[in-house]
N, C-alpha and C positions, 0 to 999 in steps of 0.2 A: 369643803365637805366637813362633816362632823364625825369623829371617830367615837364609837361607843364600845366599851369593854365590859364584859361580864364573865367572870371566871376565866376560862381559857379560850373564850370566843371573842371575836372582834367584828364589828360591822362599820360600814360607812354610810351615812345618811345625808340627805340634803339639809342645809341649815334653814332656820326660820320656823320650825315646828316647836311646840312646847316639849319639855322633857317627858311629860306624861304621854303625849302622842308618840314620841319616839319609842318609849318603852312598850306601848301597845303595838306599834308597828313591828317590833321585834318578836311579838308573841309572848311577852313576859307580863306578869301581874304587877301593876304599879304599887300594889299594897305590900308586895313581898321584897321590894328593893328600895334602896336609897341611892340618890345620885350625888356624885362628888365631882367637882370641877376645880382644878388647881388646888387640891387639898381642902376645899371648902364645900360643905354640904349645900346643895342648891334645891330650891323648891320645884315641885313638879310643874308649876305654871311658868317657870323660867323659859324664855325663848332661846333655842340653840343658835349659835353663831358660827360662821365659817371659821374653821381652824380649831374649834373646841375639841377637847378630848374629855369625854365623860366616862367615869368609871362607875359601874353599878355594883353596889354591895348588898348582898343578901341580908334581909332582916332576920334575926334569930330571936325566937321567943320560946318561952317555956315556963315551967313552974316548979 
């Protein structure tokens, strides 16, 4: 399974989907979060693998 963490929430998803698809499945906006695995930023087209822990970080913008 793939563990996805965002703020104080945690989900488990099946491996093999793209990071973008995982974000959409959770009902989140892919444009509003960045995905980090093992301390490294990963691309939304990256395929999830069994045992992954992916932390989503909110994108902050302003002026």
